[in-house]
ZATORDO-358159 format. One record per residue (C-alpha): residue number from 1; residue in three letters; chain; x, y, z. Coordinates in steps of 0.2 Angstrom, whole numbers, plus 5000, padded with zeros to 4 digits. Example, Ala and Ser with C-alpha at 12.3 -4.5 7.8 and 13.67 -1.06 7.14 Angstrom:
# ZATORDO-358159
<rec nr="1" rest="Ala" kette="A" xx="5062" yy="4978" zz="5039"/>
<rec nr="2" rest="Ser" kette="A" xx="5068" yy="4995" zz="5036"/>
END
This chain:
# ZATORDO-358159
<rec nr="1" rest="Unk" kette="A" xx="4948" yy="5079" zz="5007"/>
<rec nr="2" rest="Unk" kette="A" xx="4960" yy="5082" zz="5021"/>
<rec nr="3" rest="Unk" kette="A" xx="4972" yy="5068" zz="5015"/>
<rec nr="4" rest="Unk" kette="A" xx="4972" yy="5076" zz="4998"/>
<rec nr="5" rest="Unk" kette="A" xx="4977" yy="5093" zz="5005"/>
<rec nr="6" rest="Unk" kette="A" xx="4990" yy="5085" zz="5016"/>
<rec nr="7" rest="Unk" kette="A" xx="4998" yy="5076" zz="5001"/>
<rec nr="8" rest="Unk" kette="A" xx="4998" yy="5091" zz="4990"/>
<rec nr="9" rest="Unk" kette="A" xx="5006" yy="5101" zz="5004"/>
<rec nr="10" rest="Unk" kette="A" xx="5020" yy="5088" zz="5006"/>
<rec nr="11" rest="Unk" kette="A" xx="5023" yy="5087" zz="4988"/>
<rec nr="12" rest="Unk" kette="A" xx="5023" yy="5106" zz="4985"/>
<rec nr="13" rest="Unk" kette="A" xx="5035" yy="5108" zz="5000"/>
<rec nr="14" rest="Unk" kette="A" xx="5047" yy="5095" zz="4992"/>
<rec nr="15" rest="Unk" kette="A" xx="5045" yy="5102" zz="4974"/>
<rec nr="16" rest="Unk" kette="A" xx="5048" yy="5120" zz="4981"/>
<rec nr="17" rest="Unk" kette="A" xx="5064" yy="5114" zz="4989"/>
<rec nr="18" rest="Unk" kette="A" xx="5071" yy="5106" zz="4973"/>
<rec nr="19" rest="Unk" kette="A" xx="5065" yy="5121" zz="4963"/>
<rec nr="20" rest="Unk" kette="A" xx="5075" yy="5133" zz="4974"/>
<rec nr="21" rest="Unk" kette="A" xx="5090" yy="5121" zz="4973"/>
<rec nr="22" rest="Unk" kette="A" xx="5088" yy="5122" zz="4954"/>
<rec nr="23" rest="Unk" kette="A" xx="5089" yy="5141" zz="4954"/>
<rec nr="24" rest="Unk" kette="A" xx="5104" yy="5141" zz="4966"/>
<rec nr="25" rest="Unk" kette="A" xx="5114" yy="5131" zz="4953"/>
<rec nr="26" rest="Unk" kette="A" xx="5121" yy="5140" zz="4938"/>
<rec nr="27" rest="Unk" kette="A" xx="5122" yy="5126" zz="4926"/>
<rec nr="28" rest="Unk" kette="A" xx="5107" yy="5122" zz="4915"/>
<rec nr="29" rest="Unk" kette="A" xx="5111" yy="5104" zz="4917"/>
<rec nr="30" rest="Unk" kette="A" xx="5110" yy="5105" zz="4936"/>
<rec nr="31" rest="Unk" kette="A" xx="5094" yy="5115" zz="4935"/>
<rec nr="32" rest="Unk" kette="A" xx="5086" yy="5101" zz="4924"/>
<rec nr="33" rest="Unk" kette="A" xx="5092" yy="5088" zz="4937"/>
<rec nr="34" rest="Unk" kette="A" xx="5084" yy="5097" zz="4952"/>
<rec nr="35" rest="Unk" kette="A" xx="5068" yy="5100" zz="4942"/>
<rec nr="36" rest="Unk" kette="A" xx="5066" yy="5082" zz="4939"/>
<rec nr="37" rest="Unk" kette="A" xx="5071" yy="5077" zz="4956"/>
<rec nr="38" rest="Unk" kette="A" xx="5058" yy="5090" zz="4962"/>
<rec nr="39" rest="Unk" kette="A" xx="5044" yy="5081" zz="4951"/>
<rec nr="40" rest="Unk" kette="A" xx="5049" yy="5064" zz="4958"/>
<rec nr="41" rest="Unk" kette="A" xx="5049" yy="5071" zz="4976"/>
<rec nr="42" rest="Unk" kette="A" xx="5032" yy="5080" zz="4973"/>
<rec nr="43" rest="Unk" kette="A" xx="5024" yy="5063" zz="4967"/>
<rec nr="44" rest="Unk" kette="A" xx="5032" yy="5054" zz="4982"/>
<rec nr="45" rest="Unk" kette="A" xx="5025" yy="5067" zz="4994"/>
<rec nr="46" rest="Unk" kette="A" xx="5008" yy="5067" zz="4987"/>
<rec nr="47" rest="Unk" kette="A" xx="5007" yy="5048" zz="4987"/>
<rec nr="48" rest="Unk" kette="A" xx="5014" yy="5046" zz="5005"/>
<rec nr="49" rest="Unk" kette="A" xx="4996" yy="5049" zz="5012"/>
<rec nr="50" rest="Unk" kette="A" xx="4991" yy="5032" zz="5005"/>
<rec nr="51" rest="Unk" kette="A" xx="4998" yy="5024" zz="5020"/>
<rec nr="52" rest="Unk" kette="A" xx="4987" yy="5035" zz="5031"/>
<rec nr="53" rest="Unk" kette="A" xx="4971" yy="5027" zz="5025"/>
<rec nr="54" rest="Unk" kette="A" xx="4967" yy="5016" zz="5040"/>
<rec nr="55" rest="Unk" kette="A" xx="4952" yy="5007" zz="5031"/>
<rec nr="56" rest="Unk" kette="A" xx="4964" yy="5000" zz="5018"/>
<rec nr="57" rest="Unk" kette="A" xx="4975" yy="4985" zz="5022"/>
<rec nr="58" rest="Unk" kette="A" xx="4994" yy="4986" zz="5021"/>
<rec nr="59" rest="Unk" kette="A" xx="4994" yy="4976" zz="5005"/>
<rec nr="60" rest="Unk" kette="A" xx="4981" yy="4988" zz="4997"/>
<rec nr="61" rest="Unk" kette="A" xx="4991" yy="5003" zz="5002"/>
<rec nr="62" rest="Unk" kette="A" xx="5007" yy="4995" zz="4994"/>
<rec nr="63" rest="Unk" kette="A" xx="4999" yy="4991" zz="4978"/>
<rec nr="64" rest="Unk" kette="A" xx="4991" yy="5008" zz="4976"/>
<rec nr="65" rest="Unk" kette="A" xx="5007" yy="5017" zz="4980"/>
<rec nr="66" rest="Unk" kette="A" xx="5016" yy="5006" zz="4968"/>
<rec nr="67" rest="Unk" kette="A" xx="5003" yy="5010" zz="4954"/>
<rec nr="68" rest="Unk" kette="A" xx="5004" yy="5029" zz="4958"/>
<rec nr="69" rest="Unk" kette="A" xx="5023" yy="5028" zz="4957"/>
<rec nr="70" rest="Unk" kette="A" xx="5022" yy="5018" zz="4941"/>
<rec nr="71" rest="Unk" kette="A" xx="5011" yy="5031" zz="4932"/>
<rec nr="72" rest="Unk" kette="A" xx="5020" yy="5046" zz="4939"/>
<rec nr="73" rest="Unk" kette="A" xx="5038" yy="5043" zz="4944"/>
<rec nr="74" rest="Unk" kette="A" xx="5042" yy="5030" zz="4930"/>
<rec nr="75" rest="Unk" kette="A" xx="5037" yy="5042" zz="4916"/>
<rec nr="76" rest="Unk" kette="A" xx="5047" yy="5056" zz="4924"/>
<rec nr="77" rest="Unk" kette="A" xx="5062" yy="5045" zz="4924"/>
<rec nr="78" rest="Unk" kette="A" xx="5060" yy="5041" zz="4906"/>
<rec nr="79" rest="Unk" kette="A" xx="5057" yy="5059" zz="4901"/>
<rec nr="80" rest="Unk" kette="A" xx="5071" yy="5066" zz="4912"/>
<rec nr="81" rest="Unk" kette="A" xx="5086" yy="5061" zz="4901"/>
<rec nr="82" rest="Unk" kette="A" xx="5094" yy="5053" zz="4916"/>
<rec nr="83" rest="Unk" kette="A" xx="5095" yy="5037" zz="4906"/>
<rec nr="84" rest="Unk" kette="A" xx="5099" yy="5034" zz="4888"/>
<rec nr="85" rest="Unk" kette="A" xx="5083" yy="5028" zz="4879"/>
<rec nr="86" rest="Unk" kette="A" xx="5088" yy="5022" zz="4861"/>
<rec nr="87" rest="Unk" kette="A" xx="5079" yy="5005" zz="4861"/>
<rec nr="88" rest="Unk" kette="A" xx="5064" yy="4997" zz="4869"/>
<rec nr="89" rest="Unk" kette="A" xx="5077" yy="4987" zz="4879"/>
<rec nr="90" rest="Unk" kette="A" xx="5083" yy="5003" zz="4887"/>
<rec nr="91" rest="Unk" kette="A" xx="5066" yy="5007" zz="4893"/>
<rec nr="92" rest="Unk" kette="A" xx="5065" yy="4989" zz="4900"/>
<rec nr="93" rest="Unk" kette="A" xx="5081" yy="4992" zz="4909"/>
<rec nr="94" rest="Unk" kette="A" xx="5075" yy="5008" zz="4917"/>
<rec nr="95" rest="Unk" kette="A" xx="5059" yy="4999" zz="4922"/>
<rec nr="96" rest="Unk" kette="A" xx="5069" yy="4985" zz="4931"/>
<rec nr="97" rest="Unk" kette="A" xx="5080" yy="4998" zz="4939"/>
<rec nr="98" rest="Unk" kette="A" xx="5064" yy="5008" zz="4945"/>
<rec nr="99" rest="Unk" kette="A" xx="5057" yy="4992" zz="4953"/>
<rec nr="100" rest="Unk" kette="A" xx="5074" yy="4987" zz="4961"/>
<rec nr="101" rest="Unk" kette="A" xx="5076" yy="5004" zz="4969"/>
<rec nr="102" rest="Unk" kette="A" xx="5058" yy="5003" zz="4974"/>
<rec nr="103" rest="Unk" kette="A" xx="5060" yy="4986" zz="4982"/>
<rec nr="104" rest="Unk" kette="A" xx="5076" yy="4992" zz="4991"/>
<rec nr="105" rest="Unk" kette="A" xx="5068" yy="5008" zz="4998"/>
<rec nr="106" rest="Unk" kette="A" xx="5052" yy="4999" zz="5003"/>
<rec nr="107" rest="Unk" kette="A" xx="5062" yy="4986" zz="5013"/>
<rec nr="108" rest="Unk" kette="A" xx="5073" yy="4998" zz="5021"/>
<rec nr="109" rest="Unk" kette="A" xx="5058" yy="5009" zz="5027"/>
<rec nr="110" rest="Unk" kette="A" xx="5048" yy="4994" zz="5032"/>
<rec nr="111" rest="Unk" kette="A" xx="5061" yy="4987" zz="5043"/>
<rec nr="112" rest="Unk" kette="A" xx="5065" yy="5005" zz="5050"/>
<rec nr="113" rest="Unk" kette="A" xx="5046" yy="5006" zz="5054"/>
<rec nr="114" rest="Unk" kette="A" xx="5046" yy="4989" zz="5062"/>
<rec nr="115" rest="Unk" kette="A" xx="5061" yy="4993" zz="5073"/>
<rec nr="116" rest="Unk" kette="A" xx="5054" yy="5010" zz="5078"/>
<rec nr="117" rest="Unk" kette="A" xx="5037" yy="5002" zz="5082"/>
<rec nr="118" rest="Unk" kette="A" xx="5045" yy="4988" zz="5092"/>
<rec nr="119" rest="Unk" kette="A" xx="5057" yy="5000" zz="5101"/>
<rec nr="120" rest="Unk" kette="A" xx="5042" yy="5012" zz="5105"/>
<rec nr="121" rest="Unk" kette="A" xx="5031" yy="4998" zz="5111"/>
<rec nr="122" rest="Unk" kette="A" xx="5044" yy="4991" zz="5123"/>
<rec nr="123" rest="Unk" kette="A" xx="5049" yy="5008" zz="5129"/>
<rec nr="124" rest="Unk" kette="A" xx="5031" yy="5013" zz="5133"/>
<rec nr="125" rest="Unk" kette="A" xx="5028" yy="4998" zz="5144"/>
END
C-alpha cells in the first residue's frame, strides 16, 4: 500500500506541475500539449515505484514497467493528437517511435545508474 501511495504522489505532483503550466500558457493548443504531457508524466511517476519492489528481479521490473507504459502512455500518445493517425500504418509508426524512445531512455538511465553506483561504491571505500 505504501508503494501505491508513493507512486500516486509522484504522479500527482508531476501532473499538477504540467496542469499549472497549461494554465500559464494562453493558447488552447499549448494547454492541450501540457495536459497530455501531464498525463504521461503522471503515468511515469506512478509506474516508477515498480523499480522499488525488491522481491522482483530487474527483468521482471522492466517487463512490468514496459507493459504499464504500453497500456497507459501509448494510448495517451495516440489520443493526444501529437501524431497524425490516418492509417493503421501511422499507428504502427507511433508504436515503433514509442519503443525507440523507451529503449533510448532506458539505456541512458541504466548507464547513469550504473555509473552512479560504481562511483558511490568506489567513493565509500
